[in-house]
HTML snippet that shows the backbone in 3Dmol.js (N, CA, C, O; Angstrom):
<script src="https://3Dmol.org/build/3Dmol-min.js"></script>
<div id="view" style="width:600px;height:400px;position:relative"></div>
<script>
const pdb = `
ATOM      1  N   MET A   1      51.847  56.507 -28.791  1.00  0.00           N
ATOM      2  CA  MET A   1      52.169  57.903 -28.777  1.00  0.00           C
ATOM      3  C   MET A   1      50.011  57.340 -28.360  1.00  0.00           C
ATOM      4  O   MET A   1      49.415  56.468 -28.993  1.00  0.00           O
ATOM      5  N   THR A   2      49.450  58.101 -27.302  1.00  0.00           N
ATOM      6  CA  THR A   2      48.535  58.364 -27.504  1.00  0.00           C
ATOM      7  C   THR A   2      48.279  60.024 -27.436  1.00  0.00           C
ATOM      8  O   THR A   2      48.865  60.844 -26.728  1.00  0.00           O
ATOM      9  N   ILE A   3      47.242  60.230 -28.378  1.00  0.00           N
ATOM     10  CA  ILE A   3      45.866  61.446 -27.607  1.00  0.00           C
ATOM     11  C   ILE A   3      45.075  61.364 -26.858  1.00  0.00           C
ATOM     12  O   ILE A   3      44.861  60.230 -26.428  1.00  0.00           O
ATOM     13  N   PRO A   4      44.192  62.579 -26.290  1.00  0.00           N
ATOM     14  CA  PRO A   4      42.579  62.041 -26.137  1.00  0.00           C
ATOM     15  C   PRO A   4      41.912  62.139 -27.147  1.00  0.00           C
ATOM     16  O   PRO A   4      42.087  63.076 -27.926  1.00  0.00           O
ATOM     17  N   LEU A   5      41.132  61.324 -27.320  1.00  0.00           N
ATOM     18  CA  LEU A   5      40.047  60.381 -27.763  1.00  0.00           C
ATOM     19  C   LEU A   5      39.147  62.280 -29.419  1.00  0.00           C
ATOM     20  O   LEU A   5      38.892  62.421 -30.615  1.00  0.00           O
ATOM     21  N   ARG A   6      39.110  63.378 -27.618  1.00  0.00           N
ATOM     22  CA  ARG A   6      37.970  63.928 -28.384  1.00  0.00           C
ATOM     23  C   ARG A   6      39.111  64.901 -29.595  1.00  0.00           C
ATOM     24  O   ARG A   6      38.634  65.668 -30.431  1.00  0.00           O
ATOM     25  N   ASN A   7      40.352  64.701 -29.472  1.00  0.00           N
ATOM     26  CA  ASN A   7      41.378  65.425 -30.939  1.00  0.00           C
ATOM     27  C   ASN A   7      42.046  64.696 -31.639  1.00  0.00           C
ATOM     28  O   ASN A   7      43.243  64.913 -31.825  1.00  0.00           O
ATOM     29  N   ILE A   8      41.237  63.417 -32.308  1.00  0.00           N
ATOM     30  CA  ILE A   8      41.326  62.482 -32.956  1.00  0.00           C
ATOM     31  C   ILE A   8      40.613  63.338 -34.479  1.00  0.00           C
ATOM     32  O   ILE A   8      41.239  63.483 -35.528  1.00  0.00           O
ATOM     33  N   PRO A   9      39.307  63.772 -34.249  1.00  0.00           N
ATOM     34  CA  PRO A   9      39.009  64.468 -35.854  1.00  0.00           C
ATOM     35  C   PRO A   9      39.980  65.979 -35.577  1.00  0.00           C
ATOM     36  O   PRO A   9      39.207  66.903 -35.831  1.00  0.00           O
ATOM     37  N   ASP A  10      40.874  66.352 -35.307  1.00  0.00           N
ATOM     38  CA  ASP A  10      41.748  67.205 -34.968  1.00  0.00           C
ATOM     39  C   ASP A  10      42.757  66.990 -35.609  1.00  0.00           C
ATOM     40  O   ASP A  10      43.379  67.959 -36.044  1.00  0.00           O
ATOM     41  N   LEU A  11      43.365  65.238 -35.937  1.00  0.00           N
ATOM     42  CA  LEU A  11      44.463  64.962 -36.799  1.00  0.00           C
ATOM     43  C   LEU A  11      44.145  65.335 -38.092  1.00  0.00           C
ATOM     44  O   LEU A  11      43.039  65.774 -38.408  1.00  0.00           O
ATOM     45  N   PRO A  12      45.195  65.156 -38.952  1.00  0.00           N
ATOM     46  CA  PRO A  12      45.609  65.355 -40.496  1.00  0.00           C
ATOM     47  C   PRO A  12      45.282  63.840 -41.079  1.00  0.00           C
ATOM     48  O   PRO A  12      45.999  62.886 -40.777  1.00  0.00           O
ATOM     49  N   LYS A  13      44.257  63.728 -41.849  1.00  0.00           N
ATOM     50  CA  LYS A  13      43.228  62.841 -43.511  1.00  0.00           C
ATOM     51  C   LYS A  13      44.307  62.040 -44.033  1.00  0.00           C
ATOM     52  O   LYS A  13      44.245  61.077 -44.797  1.00  0.00           O
ATOM     53  N   ASP A  14      45.430  62.659 -43.433  1.00  0.00           N
ATOM     54  CA  ASP A  14      46.590  61.977 -44.616  1.00  0.00           C
ATOM     55  C   ASP A  14      47.483  61.569 -43.894  1.00  0.00           C
ATOM     56  O   ASP A  14      48.524  61.264 -44.477  1.00  0.00           O
ATOM     57  N   LEU A  15      47.420  61.332 -41.717  1.00  0.00           N
ATOM     58  CA  LEU A  15      48.744  61.020 -41.432  1.00  0.00           C
ATOM     59  C   LEU A  15      49.275  59.453 -41.520  1.00  0.00           C
ATOM     60  O   LEU A  15      50.279  58.926 -41.041  1.00  0.00           O
ATOM     61  N   PHE A  16      48.365  59.006 -42.199  1.00  0.00           N
ATOM     62  CA  PHE A  16      48.766  57.921 -42.492  1.00  0.00           C
ATOM     63  C   PHE A  16      49.625  57.483 -43.229  1.00  0.00           C
ATOM     64  O   PHE A  16      50.587  56.718 -43.156  1.00  0.00           O
ATOM     65  N   ALA A  17      48.574  58.765 -44.768  1.00  0.00           N
ATOM     66  CA  ALA A  17      49.948  57.696 -46.030  1.00  0.00           C
ATOM     67  C   ALA A  17      51.521  57.827 -45.981  1.00  0.00           C
ATOM     68  O   ALA A  17      52.303  58.380 -45.207  1.00  0.00           O
ATOM     69  N   GLY A  18      51.667  56.988 -47.285  1.00  0.00           N
ATOM     70  CA  GLY A  18      52.630  56.374 -47.225  1.00  0.00           C
ATOM     71  C   GLY A  18      53.057  55.525 -46.654  1.00  0.00           C
ATOM     72  O   GLY A  18      53.868  54.784 -47.209  1.00  0.00           O
ATOM     73  N   VAL A  19      52.545  55.248 -44.898  1.00  0.00           N
ATOM     74  CA  VAL A  19      52.560  54.466 -44.440  1.00  0.00           C
ATOM     75  C   VAL A  19      52.663  52.839 -44.923  1.00  0.00           C
ATOM     76  O   VAL A  19      51.508  52.725 -45.334  1.00  0.00           O
ATOM     77  N   PRO A  20      53.248  51.568 -45.136  1.00  0.00           N
ATOM     78  CA  PRO A  20      53.158  50.534 -45.441  1.00  0.00           C
ATOM     79  C   PRO A  20      52.721  49.893 -44.750  1.00  0.00           C
ATOM     80  O   PRO A  20      53.181  49.674 -43.630  1.00  0.00           O
ATOM     81  N   ALA A  21      51.308  49.217 -45.398  1.00  0.00           N
ATOM     82  CA  ALA A  21      50.099  48.364 -44.933  1.00  0.00           C
ATOM     83  C   ALA A  21      50.151  47.746 -43.794  1.00  0.00           C
ATOM     84  O   ALA A  21      49.667  48.050 -42.704  1.00  0.00           O
ATOM     85  N   ASP A  22      50.867  46.724 -44.173  1.00  0.00           N
ATOM     86  CA  ASP A  22      51.852  46.156 -42.991  1.00  0.00           C
ATOM     87  C   ASP A  22      52.116  46.991 -42.056  1.00  0.00           C
ATOM     88  O   ASP A  22      51.650  46.368 -41.102  1.00  0.00           O
ATOM     89  N   VAL A  23      52.451  47.777 -41.701  1.00  0.00           N
ATOM     90  CA  VAL A  23      52.872  48.449 -40.885  1.00  0.00           C
ATOM     91  C   VAL A  23      51.909  48.537 -39.274  1.00  0.00           C
ATOM     92  O   VAL A  23      51.657  49.710 -39.552  1.00  0.00           O
ATOM     93  N   PRO A  24      51.103  48.312 -37.742  1.00  0.00           N
ATOM     94  CA  PRO A  24      50.812  48.011 -37.005  1.00  0.00           C
ATOM     95  C   PRO A  24      50.897  49.391 -36.968  1.00  0.00           C
ATOM     96  O   PRO A  24      51.725  50.133 -37.496  1.00  0.00           O
ATOM     97  N   VAL A  25      49.673  49.711 -36.089  1.00  0.00           N
ATOM     98  CA  VAL A  25      49.055  51.079 -35.271  1.00  0.00           C
ATOM     99  C   VAL A  25      48.207  51.111 -34.676  1.00  0.00           C
ATOM    100  O   VAL A  25      47.063  51.313 -35.082  1.00  0.00           O
ATOM    101  N   ILE A  26      48.704  50.833 -33.042  1.00  0.00           N
ATOM    102  CA  ILE A  26      48.123  50.476 -32.207  1.00  0.00           C
ATOM    103  C   ILE A  26      47.758  50.624 -31.367  1.00  0.00           C
ATOM    104  O   ILE A  26      48.374  50.523 -30.306  1.00  0.00           O
ATOM    105  N   ASP A  27      46.125  51.049 -31.556  1.00  0.00           N
ATOM    106  CA  ASP A  27      44.959  52.240 -30.556  1.00  0.00           C
ATOM    107  C   ASP A  27      45.523  51.899 -28.831  1.00  0.00           C
ATOM    108  O   ASP A  27      45.289  50.849 -28.233  1.00  0.00           O
ATOM    109  N   THR A  28      46.240  52.993 -28.317  1.00  0.00           N
ATOM    110  CA  THR A  28      46.647  52.982 -27.284  1.00  0.00           C
ATOM    111  C   THR A  28      46.147  53.840 -26.281  1.00  0.00           C
ATOM    112  O   THR A  28      46.809  53.951 -25.249  1.00  0.00           O
ATOM    113  N   SER A  29      44.685  54.706 -26.457  1.00  0.00           N
ATOM    114  CA  SER A  29      43.882  55.132 -26.269  1.00  0.00           C
ATOM    115  C   SER A  29      42.513  54.873 -25.918  1.00  0.00           C
ATOM    116  O   SER A  29      41.914  54.014 -26.567  1.00  0.00           O
ATOM    117  N   ASN A  30      41.781  55.634 -24.762  1.00  0.00           N
ATOM    118  CA  ASN A  30      41.333  55.554 -23.498  1.00  0.00           C
ATOM    119  C   ASN A  30      39.820  56.400 -22.952  1.00  0.00           C
ATOM    120  O   ASN A  30      40.072  57.307 -22.159  1.00  0.00           O
ATOM    121  N   TYR A  31      38.453  56.231 -23.247  1.00  0.00           N
ATOM    122  CA  TYR A  31      37.478  56.300 -23.948  1.00  0.00           C
ATOM    123  C   TYR A  31      37.279  57.308 -22.609  1.00  0.00           C
ATOM    124  O   TYR A  31      37.010  56.648 -21.605  1.00  0.00           O
ATOM    125  N   TYR A  32      37.350  58.704 -22.384  1.00  0.00           N
ATOM    126  CA  TYR A  32      36.917  59.298 -20.755  1.00  0.00           C
ATOM    127  C   TYR A  32      35.365  59.945 -21.056  1.00  0.00           C
ATOM    128  O   TYR A  32      35.228  61.066 -21.547  1.00  0.00           O
ATOM    129  N   PRO A  33      34.550  59.321 -20.792  1.00  0.00           N
ATOM    130  CA  PRO A  33      33.415  60.244 -21.279  1.00  0.00           C
ATOM    131  C   PRO A  33      32.546  61.332 -20.493  1.00  0.00           C
ATOM    132  O   PRO A  33      31.784  62.118 -21.057  1.00  0.00           O
ATOM    133  N   TYR A  34      32.749  61.275 -19.205  1.00  0.00           N
ATOM    134  CA  TYR A  34      31.841  61.823 -18.393  1.00  0.00           C
ATOM    135  C   TYR A  34      32.943  63.589 -18.370  1.00  0.00           C
ATOM    136  O   TYR A  34      34.158  63.748 -18.482  1.00  0.00           O
ATOM    137  N   PRO A  35      31.811  64.605 -18.175  1.00  0.00           N
ATOM    138  CA  PRO A  35      32.005  65.752 -18.480  1.00  0.00           C
ATOM    139  C   PRO A  35      33.103  66.771 -18.362  1.00  0.00           C
ATOM    140  O   PRO A  35      33.721  67.467 -19.168  1.00  0.00           O
ATOM    141  N   LEU A  36      33.123  66.565 -16.774  1.00  0.00           N
ATOM    142  CA  LEU A  36      33.793  66.539 -16.790  1.00  0.00           C
ATOM    143  C   LEU A  36      35.353  65.925 -16.435  1.00  0.00           C
ATOM    144  O   LEU A  36      36.109  66.408 -15.592  1.00  0.00           O
ATOM    145  N   LEU A  37      35.610  64.847 -17.214  1.00  0.00           N
ATOM    146  CA  LEU A  37      36.985  64.661 -18.223  1.00  0.00           C
ATOM    147  C   LEU A  37      37.065  64.630 -18.484  1.00  0.00           C
ATOM    148  O   LEU A  37      36.220  65.372 -18.986  1.00  0.00           O
ATOM    149  N   ARG A  38      38.112  63.988 -19.996  1.00  0.00           N
ATOM    150  CA  ARG A  38      39.287  63.988 -20.898  1.00  0.00           C
ATOM    151  C   ARG A  38      38.679  64.534 -22.140  1.00  0.00           C
ATOM    152  O   ARG A  38      39.147  65.341 -22.944  1.00  0.00           O
ATOM    153  N   ASP A  39      37.525  63.914 -22.122  1.00  0.00           N
ATOM    154  CA  ASP A  39      37.168  63.509 -23.605  1.00  0.00           C
ATOM    155  C   ASP A  39      35.941  64.076 -23.751  1.00  0.00           C
ATOM    156  O   ASP A  39      35.399  63.962 -24.850  1.00  0.00           O
ATOM    157  N   GLY A  40      35.285  64.770 -22.717  1.00  0.00           N
ATOM    158  CA  GLY A  40      33.629  65.042 -22.907  1.00  0.00           C
ATOM    159  C   GLY A  40      32.492  63.865 -23.083  1.00  0.00           C
ATOM    160  O   GLY A  40      32.255  63.119 -22.132  1.00  0.00           O
ATOM    161  N   GLN A  41      31.812  63.730 -24.309  1.00  0.00           N
ATOM    162  CA  GLN A  41      30.622  63.172 -24.524  1.00  0.00           C
ATOM    163  C   GLN A  41      30.711  63.018 -25.550  1.00  0.00           C
ATOM    164  O   GLN A  41      30.793  64.147 -26.035  1.00  0.00           O
ATOM    165  N   ILE A  42      30.789  61.844 -26.805  1.00  0.00           N
ATOM    166  CA  ILE A  42      31.039  61.525 -28.248  1.00  0.00           C
ATOM    167  C   ILE A  42      30.606  60.742 -28.410  1.00  0.00           C
ATOM    168  O   ILE A  42      31.079  59.622 -28.215  1.00  0.00           O
ATOM    169  N   PRO A  43      28.952  61.132 -29.062  1.00  0.00           N
ATOM    170  CA  PRO A  43      27.847  59.919 -29.089  1.00  0.00           C
ATOM    171  C   PRO A  43      27.648  58.807 -29.830  1.00  0.00           C
ATOM    172  O   PRO A  43      26.724  58.011 -29.657  1.00  0.00           O
ATOM    173  N   LYS A  44      28.700  58.716 -30.854  1.00  0.00           N
ATOM    174  CA  LYS A  44      28.120  57.530 -31.038  1.00  0.00           C
ATOM    175  C   LYS A  44      29.545  56.266 -30.194  1.00  0.00           C
ATOM    176  O   LYS A  44      29.525  55.078 -30.515  1.00  0.00           O
ATOM    177  N   LEU A  45      30.454  56.722 -29.333  1.00  0.00           N
ATOM    178  CA  LEU A  45      30.580  55.994 -28.234  1.00  0.00           C
ATOM    179  C   LEU A  45      29.572  55.423 -27.105  1.00  0.00           C
ATOM    180  O   LEU A  45      29.332  54.328 -26.595  1.00  0.00           O
ATOM    181  N   ALA A  46      29.056  56.920 -26.977  1.00  0.00           N
ATOM    182  CA  ALA A  46      28.334  56.632 -26.025  1.00  0.00           C
ATOM    183  C   ALA A  46      27.067  56.624 -25.725  1.00  0.00           C
ATOM    184  O   ALA A  46      26.431  57.302 -24.918  1.00  0.00           O
ATOM    185  N   SER A  47      26.604  55.398 -26.793  1.00  0.00           N
ATOM    186  CA  SER A  47      25.189  55.366 -27.495  1.00  0.00           C
ATOM    187  C   SER A  47      25.522  53.893 -27.517  1.00  0.00           C
ATOM    188  O   SER A  47      24.710  53.091 -27.057  1.00  0.00           O
ATOM    189  N   GLY A  48      27.152  53.328 -28.240  1.00  0.00           N
ATOM    190  CA  GLY A  48      27.312  52.498 -28.107  1.00  0.00           C
ATOM    191  C   GLY A  48      27.676  51.881 -29.773  1.00  0.00           C
ATOM    192  O   GLY A  48      28.464  50.953 -29.960  1.00  0.00           O
ATOM    193  N   ALA A  49      27.061  52.478 -30.697  1.00  0.00           N
ATOM    194  CA  ALA A  49      27.061  53.014 -32.201  1.00  0.00           C
ATOM    195  C   ALA A  49      28.502  51.844 -32.272  1.00  0.00           C
ATOM    196  O   ALA A  49      28.481  50.718 -32.770  1.00  0.00           O
ATOM    197  N   LEU A  50      29.590  52.481 -31.663  1.00  0.00           N
ATOM    198  CA  LEU A  50      30.528  52.329 -32.449  1.00  0.00           C
ATOM    199  C   LEU A  50      31.904  52.052 -30.724  1.00  0.00           C
ATOM    200  O   LEU A  50      31.947  52.653 -29.651  1.00  0.00           O
ATOM    201  N   THR A  51      32.579  51.149 -31.159  1.00  0.00           N
ATOM    202  CA  THR A  51      33.488  50.770 -29.612  1.00  0.00           C
ATOM    203  C   THR A  51      34.377  52.222 -30.307  1.00  0.00           C
ATOM    204  O   THR A  51      34.193  52.901 -31.317  1.00  0.00           O
ATOM    205  N   GLU A  52      35.300  52.255 -29.292  1.00  0.00           N
ATOM    206  CA  GLU A  52      36.518  52.393 -29.407  1.00  0.00           C
ATOM    207  C   GLU A  52      37.718  52.836 -30.485  1.00  0.00           C
ATOM    208  O   GLU A  52      38.497  53.789 -30.509  1.00  0.00           O
ATOM    209  N   SER A  53      37.532  51.881 -31.221  1.00  0.00           N
ATOM    210  CA  SER A  53      38.732  51.293 -31.880  1.00  0.00           C
ATOM    211  C   SER A  53      37.935  51.483 -33.907  1.00  0.00           C
ATOM    212  O   SER A  53      38.470  51.477 -35.016  1.00  0.00           O
ATOM    213  N   GLU A  54      37.026  51.573 -33.603  1.00  0.00           N
ATOM    214  CA  GLU A  54      36.253  51.579 -34.534  1.00  0.00           C
ATOM    215  C   GLU A  54      36.468  53.022 -34.716  1.00  0.00           C
ATOM    216  O   GLU A  54      37.438  53.414 -35.366  1.00  0.00           O
ATOM    217  N   TRP A  55      35.804  53.666 -34.297  1.00  0.00           N
ATOM    218  CA  TRP A  55      35.783  55.402 -34.302  1.00  0.00           C
ATOM    219  C   TRP A  55      37.110  55.924 -34.211  1.00  0.00           C
ATOM    220  O   TRP A  55      37.145  56.782 -35.092  1.00  0.00           O
ATOM    221  N   VAL A  56      38.733  55.876 -33.381  1.00  0.00           N
ATOM    222  CA  VAL A  56      39.810  55.786 -33.854  1.00  0.00           C
ATOM    223  C   VAL A  56      39.301  55.870 -35.903  1.00  0.00           C
ATOM    224  O   VAL A  56      40.181  55.804 -36.761  1.00  0.00           O
TER     225      VAL A  56
END
`;
const viewer = $3Dmol.createViewer("view");
viewer.addModel(pdb, "pdb");
viewer.setStyle({}, {cartoon: {color: "spectrum"}});
viewer.zoomTo();
viewer.render();
</script>
């Protein structure tokens, strides 16, 4: 499942609690940073400080 990157901070912090460590979680999101598109600006991604997967 993919949700917009801008909504990731709204997910419950314990979303994966109870999921075994050996279960793969695949990040299928794509950052669309432009103001008129889905995600707007996420400063740490726009500056290159983090990759999308690190931020997620």
